[in-house]
C-alpha positions in Angstrom: -16.6 30.2 -15.6 -19.5 27.9 -15.3 -22.4 26.3 -17.2 -25.9 27.9 -16.9 -26.8 25.3 -14.3 -23.8 26.0 -12.1 -24.3 29.8 -12.5 -27.9 29.3 -11.2 -26.6 27.2 -8.3 -24.0 29.7 -7.4 -26.5 32.6 -7.6 -28.8 30.8 -5.1 -25.9 30.2 -2.7 -25.1 33.9 -2.5 -28.6 34.5 -1.2 -28.3 32.0 1.7 -27.5 33.3 5.2 -24.5 30.9 5.3 -22.3 29.2 2.8 -20.3 26.2 3.8 -17.1 25.7 1.8 -14.9 22.6 1.8 -11.4 22.8 0.3 -9.7 19.6 -0.9 -6.1 18.7 -1.8 -4.2 15.4 -1.6 -3.0 15.0 2.0 -4.7 18.0 3.7 -1.3 19.3 5.1 -0.1 21.8 2.4 -2.5 23.5 0.0 -5.9 23.1 1.5 -4.8 24.2 5.0 -3.3 27.4 3.4 -6.5 27.9 1.5 -8.5 27.3 4.7 -6.4 29.9 6.6 -6.6 32.5 3.8 -10.4 32.1 3.1 -11.2 32.2 6.8 -9.1 35.3 7.2 -10.7 37.1 4.1 -14.3 36.2 5.0 -14.2 36.6 8.8 -16.0 40.0 8.6 -18.7 38.8 6.1 -22.1 38.7 7.8 -24.5 37.8 5.0 -23.8 35.3 3.8 -21.5 34.0 6.6 -18.8 31.8 5.1 -17.9 28.6 7.0 -14.6 27.0 5.8 -13.3 23.5 6.3 -10.8 21.2 4.4 -9.7 17.7 3.9 -7.5 15.5 1.6 -8.4 12.8 -0.8 -5.7 10.6 0.8 -5.5 9.2 4.4 -1.8 9.4 5.0 -1.8 12.5 7.2 -5.1 12.2 9.1 -4.8 13.6 12.6 -1.6 15.5 11.8 -1.1 19.2 11.8 -0.2 21.2 8.7 3.2 21.0 7.1 5.5 23.4 8.9 6.1 25.5 5.7 2.4 25.7 5.1 1.8 27.1 8.6 4.8 29.4 8.3 3.6 30.7 4.9 0.1 31.6 6.2 1.3 33.0 9.5 3.9 35.2 7.8 1.1 36.6 5.6 -0.9 37.4 8.7 -3.5 34.6 8.8 -4.4 32.7 11.9 -5.6 29.1 11.8 -5.2 25.8 13.6 -5.3 22.7 11.5 -5.8 19.0 11.9 -5.8 16.9 8.7 -8.9 14.9 7.7 -9.8 12.7 4.8 -12.6 13.7 2.3 -15.7 11.5 2.6 -19.1 11.3 0.9 -20.6 12.9 4.0 -19.0 16.2 2.9 -21.5 16.4 0.0 -24.2 16.6 2.7 -22.4 19.0 5.0 -21.1 21.6 2.5 -22.5 23.9 -0.3 -19.2 24.2 -2.2 -16.4 21.7 -2.6 -13.3 23.3 -4.0 -10.6 21.1 -5.4 -7.0 22.2 -5.5 -6.0 20.3 -8.7 -7.7 18.2 -11.4 -6.7 14.9 -9.7 -8.4 15.9 -6.5 -11.4 17.0 -8.5 -11.5 13.6 -10.2 -11.3 11.7 -6.9 -14.1 13.9 -5.4 -16.4 13.4 -8.4 -15.9 9.6 -8.1 -17.5 9.8 -4.6 -20.5 11.9 -5.8 -23.7 9.9 -5.7 -25.8 12.4 -7.7 -25.8 15.3 -10.1 -26.6 17.5 -7.0 -23.4 16.3 -5.4 -21.4 17.0 -8.6 -22.9 20.5 -8.9 -21.1 21.4 -5.7 -17.6 20.6 -7.0 -15.5 23.4 -8.5 -11.9 24.2 -8.9 -10.7 26.6 -6.1 -8.9 28.8 -8.6 -11.9 29.2 -10.8 -12.8 32.1 -8.6 -9.6 33.9 -9.6 -10.8 36.5 -12.2 -7.8 35.7 -14.5 -8.8 32.0 -14.6 -12.6 32.2 -14.4 -13.2 31.4 -18.0 -11.1 28.2 -18.0 -13.1 25.0 -18.3 -11.7 22.4 -16.0 -12.6 19.7 -18.6 -11.1 21.7 -21.5 -7.6 21.9 -23.0 -6.5 24.5 -20.5 -8.0 22.9 -17.4 -4.6 22.1 -15.9 -4.1 25.9 -15.5 -6.6 25.7 -12.7 -4.4 23.4 -10.6 -2.6 24.8 -7.6 0.9 23.3 -7.6 1.6 20.9 -4.7 4.6 22.3 -2.7 4.9 19.1 -0.5 8.5 18.6 0.5 9.6 21.8 -1.2 11.2 24.9 0.3 9.3 27.8 2.0 9.5 29.8 -1.2 7.2 27.2 -3.0 4.7 27.4 -0.2 4.8 31.2 -0.5 4.1 31.0 -4.2 1.2 28.7 -3.6 -0.1 31.2 -1.0 -0.1 33.9 -3.7 -2.1 31.7 -6.1 -4.6 30.9 -3.3 -4.9 34.5 -2.2 -5.9 35.5 -5.8 -8.6 32.9 -5.9 -9.8 33.7 -2.4 -10.0 37.4 -3.2 -12.0 36.5 -6.2 -14.3 34.3 -4.1 -14.9 37.2 -1.7 -15.8 39.4 -4.6 -18.2 36.8 -6.0 -19.9 36.5 -2.5 -20.3 40.2 -2.4 -21.5 40.6 -6.0 
């Protein structure tokens, strides 16, 4: 899943009393709010480390808006509770968060452009790299695109529900990683 350096970084994170996770998509109204809702729901009972979850988008189009109605409907129908207001990703997120999880390779690229140091870059991972079926995929390799969560923006509820399933698989893997 990761280089020796990132494995070492991730190992130290699990020993912290709290891990701050920041999830990033394009507009922060579809994928990252679903992931935020799911990860909050699946980690709410974890005590050590406590997992704090936030999200944003690389673009500014939807700042201040709520989640897309189909996003909210998808996570609520699956039993997750969450209230969302869209924000834009900024450099300050590298200081505030331990992990920055990108929803697709374009988001990852935009996040890495804002990184000022190798320490910043070491915090950036693909969200789906925590899915055990995708954990060996290198985001910079030939199969890297398989780590991208499809953007359901403007699509029917069924596309948002499919995205929710992809996100749940990765979030379950994340929880297993935290507990390992």
